[in-house]
C-alpha positions as CSV (number, residue, x, y, z in Angstrom):
1,M,12.7,-18.1,-7.6
2,K,14.4,-15.5,-5.9
3,R,13.3,-12.2,-5.5
4,I,13.9,-8.6,-3.9
5,G,11.8,-6.4,-1.7
6,L,12.7,-2.9,-1.3
7,V,11.4,0.2,0.0
8,A,7.6,0.8,-0.2
9,L,6.6,4.0,-0.9
10,A,3.4,4.3,0.6
11,L,1.4,7.5,1.9
12,M,-0.5,6.0,5.0
13,A,-2.4,6.2,8.2
14,A,-3.2,8.5,11.0
15,L,-2.6,12.3,11.1
16,A,-3.7,14.5,14.0
17,L,-5.5,11.3,15.0
18,S,-4.5,8.0,16.6
19,A,-3.6,5.2,14.6
20,G,-6.8,3.1,15.8
21,A,-8.8,6.4,14.9
22,A,-7.5,6.6,11.3
23,S,-7.9,3.0,10.9
24,S,-11.7,3.0,11.5
25,A,-12.2,6.0,9.4
26,S,-10.5,4.2,6.4
27,A,-12.2,0.5,6.8
28,L,-14.6,-1.0,4.6
29,C,-17.3,-3.6,5.1
30,L,-16.3,-6.3,3.6
31,Q,-18.0,-10.1,2.8
32,V,-15.6,-12.8,4.0
33,A,-15.2,-15.5,1.6
34,V,-15.7,-18.3,3.8
35,A,-19.3,-17.7,5.6
36,G,-18.9,-17.8,9.3
37,D,-15.1,-16.7,9.2
38,G,-15.9,-13.0,10.3
39,N,-17.1,-11.2,13.3
40,L,-19.7,-8.8,11.9
41,N,-23.1,-9.3,10.3
42,E,-24.0,-7.7,7.0
43,G,-23.9,-3.9,7.5
44,C,-20.5,-4.4,9.8
45,E,-23.2,-4.8,13.0
46,D,-22.4,-6.6,16.4
47,I,-23.1,-10.0,16.4
48,T,-26.5,-10.7,17.5
49,L,-28.8,-13.9,17.9
50,G,-30.0,-15.7,14.5
51,K,-27.5,-13.5,12.6
52,T,-24.5,-14.7,10.8
53,D,-20.9,-13.5,11.2
54,D,-19.9,-13.2,7.6
55,F,-18.7,-9.7,7.3
56,I,-15.5,-8.1,8.7
57,K,-14.2,-4.3,8.9
58,G,-10.9,-4.1,6.8
59,S,-8.3,-2.5,4.5
60,F,-9.7,-3.2,1.0
61,A,-8.2,-6.1,-1.4
62,L,-4.5,-6.3,-1.2
63,G,-2.9,-8.0,-4.3
64,D,-4.3,-9.1,-7.8
65,D,-7.8,-11.4,-7.8
66,L,-7.0,-14.7,-5.9
67,G,-9.4,-16.2,-7.9
68,N,-13.1,-16.4,-7.7
69,K,-13.1,-12.7,-7.2
70,E,-11.3,-13.3,-3.7
71,Y,-8.8,-10.7,-2.4
72,C,-7.1,-10.6,0.8
73,A,-7.9,-8.2,3.3
74,K,-6.4,-6.7,6.6
75,V,-8.6,-6.8,9.5
76,E,-9.4,-3.8,11.7
77,E,-10.8,-5.6,14.7
78,P,-9.5,-9.0,14.6
79,K,-11.3,-10.8,17.8
80,G,-13.5,-13.7,16.4
81,V,-12.0,-13.5,13.2
82,V,-10.9,-17.1,11.5
83,G,-8.2,-16.0,8.9
84,Y,-4.3,-15.9,8.9
85,A,-1.5,-14.7,10.6
86,T,0.2,-12.6,7.3
87,L,-0.5,-11.5,4.2
88,A,2.0,-14.2,2.6
89,E,-0.3,-17.1,4.1
90,C,-3.7,-15.3,3.3
91,K,-2.3,-15.3,-0.4
92,A,-1.1,-18.8,-0.2
93,G,-4.7,-19.9,1.0
94,G,-4.9,-23.4,2.7
95,T,-6.9,-23.8,5.8
96,P,-7.4,-20.5,7.9
97,G,-7.2,-20.2,11.7
98,T,-3.4,-19.7,11.7
99,G,-4.1,-16.3,12.9
100,S,-6.7,-13.3,12.2
101,G,-4.7,-10.1,11.2
102,W,-5.8,-10.9,7.4
103,I,-8.6,-13.3,5.7
104,R,-10.1,-13.4,2.6
105,I,-12.8,-11.3,1.1
106,K,-15.4,-11.9,-2.0
107,N,-17.8,-9.5,-3.7
108,A,-15.2,-6.9,-3.2
109,P,-16.8,-3.1,-3.9
110,E,-17.6,-2.0,-7.3
111,P,-15.4,0.8,-8.4
112,K,-16.6,4.3,-8.5
113,G,-14.8,5.1,-11.1
114,G,-12.5,8.1,-11.2
115,S,-13.0,11.3,-13.5
116,A,-10.7,12.8,-16.0
117,K,-9.6,15.2,-13.7
118,A,-8.0,13.1,-10.9
119,E,-7.5,15.9,-8.5
120,F,-8.6,17.1,-4.7
121,K,-11.8,18.6,-5.4
122,V,-11.1,21.5,-2.7
123,L,-8.0,21.9,-1.2
124,P,-8.3,22.2,2.9
125,T,-6.1,24.9,5.0
126,A,-4.4,22.2,6.7
127,R,-2.7,19.8,4.1
128,A,-0.3,17.8,6.3
129,F,-0.5,14.3,6.7
130,K,2.0,11.5,8.5
131,G,1.5,7.9,9.2
132,S,2.6,4.5,9.5
133,G,2.4,0.9,7.7
134,E,3.7,-2.6,7.9
135,D,4.2,-5.7,5.6
136,V,6.2,-4.4,2.8
137,A,7.1,-6.7,-0.1
138,I,8.6,-5.1,-3.3
139,E,10.3,-7.5,-6.0
140,T,12.5,-8.2,-8.7
141,G,12.2,-11.5,-10.8
142,T,15.8,-12.6,-9.8
143,T,16.7,-11.8,-5.9
144,E,15.7,-12.6,-2.3
145,P,13.6,-10.0,-0.9
146,V,14.6,-7.4,1.2
147,T,11.3,-6.7,3.6
148,C,10.6,-4.1,6.3
149,T,8.6,-4.1,9.2
150,G,7.7,-1.2,9.7
151,N,7.5,2.5,8.2
152,T,6.4,6.0,9.1
153,I,5.7,8.8,6.9
154,T,5.4,12.6,6.5
155,G,4.3,15.0,3.5
156,E,2.0,17.6,2.6
157,L,-0.6,18.4,-0.1
158,T,1.2,20.8,-2.5
159,G,-1.6,21.5,-5.2
160,A,-5.0,20.3,-6.6
161,R,-3.2,17.4,-7.9
162,T,0.3,17.0,-6.3
163,V,1.8,16.2,-2.7
164,G,5.2,16.6,-1.6
165,A,8.0,16.9,1.0
166,V,7.2,13.4,1.3
167,A,9.8,11.4,3.4
168,I,9.8,8.1,4.4
169,T,11.5,5.9,7.1
170,F,11.5,2.2,7.1
171,S,12.5,0.2,10.1
172,G,13.1,-3.6,10.3
173,C,14.8,-4.2,7.2
174,S,16.7,-7.4,5.9
175,S,17.3,-9.7,3.0
176,R,17.9,-13.4,2.6
177,E,20.1,-12.9,-0.2
178,G,23.0,-15.2,0.1
179,S,24.0,-15.9,3.9
180,G,21.4,-12.9,4.6
181,C,22.0,-9.7,6.2
182,S,20.1,-6.4,7.3
183,V,19.8,-3.2,5.1
184,K,20.1,0.3,5.6
185,S,20.6,3.4,3.9
186,P,24.0,5.2,4.6
187,G,25.0,6.7,7.6
188,V,22.0,5.2,9.7
189,S,21.5,2.4,12.2
190,P,21.0,-1.2,10.7
191,G,17.8,-2.1,9.2
192,T,16.7,1.4,8.8
193,I,15.8,2.9,5.4
194,L,15.5,6.2,4.4
195,T,13.7,7.7,1.2
196,K,15.1,10.9,-0.5
197,T,12.3,13.5,-0.5
198,L,9.6,12.3,-3.0
199,K,6.6,13.9,-4.8
200,G,3.3,12.4,-6.4
201,E,0.8,13.3,-8.8
202,L,-2.6,12.0,-9.3
203,G,-3.7,10.7,-12.5
204,T,-6.0,8.4,-14.2
205,V,-5.8,4.7,-15.0
206,K,-7.6,1.9,-16.5
207,E,-10.0,0.1,-14.5
208,S,-8.6,-3.1,-15.3
209,E,-5.2,-1.9,-13.6
210,A,-6.8,-0.1,-10.7
211,L,-10.6,-0.5,-9.2
212,S,-10.9,3.3,-8.1
213,E,-9.5,4.2,-12.0
214,V,-7.1,7.0,-10.1
215,G,-3.6,6.5,-8.9
216,L,-0.7,8.3,-7.3
217,L,2.2,8.5,-9.5
218,I,5.4,8.8,-7.0
219,G,8.9,10.1,-7.6
220,S,11.9,11.8,-6.3
221,A,11.5,15.3,-5.9
222,T,14.9,16.4,-7.3
223,G,16.9,13.8,-9.7
224,K,15.8,9.9,-9.6
225,T,16.7,8.5,-6.8
226,F,14.5,7.0,-4.1
227,A,16.9,5.7,-1.6
228,T,20.1,3.9,-1.3
229,L,20.1,0.4,-0.1
230,E,23.8,-0.9,1.8
231,G,23.4,-4.6,3.0
232,T,26.5,-7.1,3.2
233,C,24.4,-10.0,1.1
234,L,23.2,-7.9,-1.4
235,D,24.3,-8.7,-5.4
236,L,25.3,-4.8,-5.3
237,S,26.0,-2.5,-2.2
238,P,25.4,0.4,-2.1
239,S,22.7,0.1,-4.5
240,E,20.5,3.4,-5.8
241,V,16.3,2.6,-6.1
242,E,15.4,4.9,-9.3
243,G,12.2,5.6,-11.1
244,L,8.2,5.8,-10.6
245,V,5.8,3.7,-8.9
246,T,2.0,3.8,-9.0
247,A,-0.3,3.3,-6.4
248,E,-4.2,2.9,-6.5
249,V,-6.1,5.8,-4.5
250,M,-9.1,4.9,-2.5
251,P,-12.1,6.0,-2.2
252,V,-12.8,8.5,-4.8
253,N,-15.9,11.0,-5.0
254,E,-16.1,10.7,-1.2
255,E,-15.0,13.7,1.0
256,T,-13.0,11.9,3.9
257,L,-10.2,12.2,6.4
258,A,-8.8,8.9,5.5
259,G,-8.3,6.6,2.6
260,Q,-6.2,3.7,0.9
261,L,-3.3,3.3,-1.0
262,R,-2.7,-0.1,-2.8
263,F,0.7,-0.6,-4.3
264,V,0.2,-3.8,-6.6
265,G,2.9,-5.9,-8.4
266,A,4.9,-9.1,-8.7
267,R,8.1,-10.4,-10.0
268,G,9.4,-7.1,-10.9
269,L,6.0,-5.7,-12.8
270,Q,3.6,-3.7,-11.5
271,S,0.1,-4.2,-11.8
272,I,-0.5,-0.4,-13.3
273,K,1.4,-0.2,-16.1
274,S,0.4,3.5,-17.4
275,I,-1.3,6.4,-15.8
276,A,-2.5,9.7,-17.3
277,V,-1.3,12.9,-15.5
278,L,-2.0,16.3,-16.5
279,S,1.0,16.6,-18.6
280,S,1.0,13.0,-20.6
281,A,0.7,9.4,-20.0
282,V,3.6,8.0,-17.9
283,K,4.6,4.3,-17.7
284,P,6.2,4.1,-14.4
285,R,8.9,1.8,-13.8
286,L,11.1,1.3,-10.6
287,M,15.1,0.1,-11.2
288,A,17.3,-1.2,-8.2
289,L,20.5,-3.2,-7.7
290,G,21.5,-2.8,-11.1
291,L,18.7,-2.1,-13.5
292,L,16.7,-4.9,-12.3
293,E,13.0,-3.9,-13.1
294,T,11.3,-4.2,-9.3
295,S,7.6,-4.0,-8.2
296,V,5.9,-2.7,-5.0
297,E,3.4,-4.8,-3.0
298,M,2.0,-3.0,-0.2
299,A,-1.4,-1.4,1.2
300,D,-2.0,1.1,3.8
301,G,-4.3,3.9,5.2
302,I,-3.7,7.2,4.8
303,A,-5.2,10.2,6.6
304,F,-5.2,14.0,6.0
305,E,-5.4,16.7,8.6
306,G,-8.1,18.1,6.8
307,A,-10.9,17.0,4.9
308,V,-10.4,16.2,1.5
309,E,-12.1,14.3,-1.6
310,V,-10.4,12.9,-4.9
311,V,-12.5,13.4,-7.9
């Protein structure tokens, strides 16, 4: 089965903070699936004599339930963790120990639940954000992935429910379609993809589709196009990426400088199938390569210049 990974659309880590500081602020204390494979005690304290290392600090639960209520999580401090080198290895399972950047967790935090509002409780004076992310995987059901190794982002809060002036740059982008090739946007260096200016709106979603019950609907600020892709091995080049995508927002009902966005989907189908924004209920769909439906899979930290609370 072939797949395509496209441009990931995520608001992510570290504004006016180092990358490490943003990660620490958004990390959760998570119980590992296999006892002893973590590096912290319950409550995520350091290991002491007579206690077990059954927990880690990390970014919550990327992807669908893997079975037995297990999820993959990105580890904040990998030293001493028995895990996997990549997200793909974590999701595939098998014997851990190939790396420590990813690990399977269990007993995921219970959803706090969103409200009917899904908005920023108070807009801070400083409203900008910027950050970076990695490990993008977005796909259709019929073509090979276009994957990117990293990305950077800038944007700002524009209202009680909205973000705007969002621009994302992806690096290290390629596809194994056909004989393989690098993928880029027109007029930039190989492997670099630039989005158009984007905007987003908070809304409520079903608990079965997102634990927090709050999502961020993201689309182009003008028109329909997210980005344009070029690559000699793509089935269609240049190819416009158009439509809407929704990410789960975490945490909610908690004032914070940092949180998480989770884009989850597989084989062209987004896990969040409907989101209620202020004006109506919207069914997000993202299309590429000649109207192939596309899903996004990516999880990132997000840090704000001023503290915010999503309610």
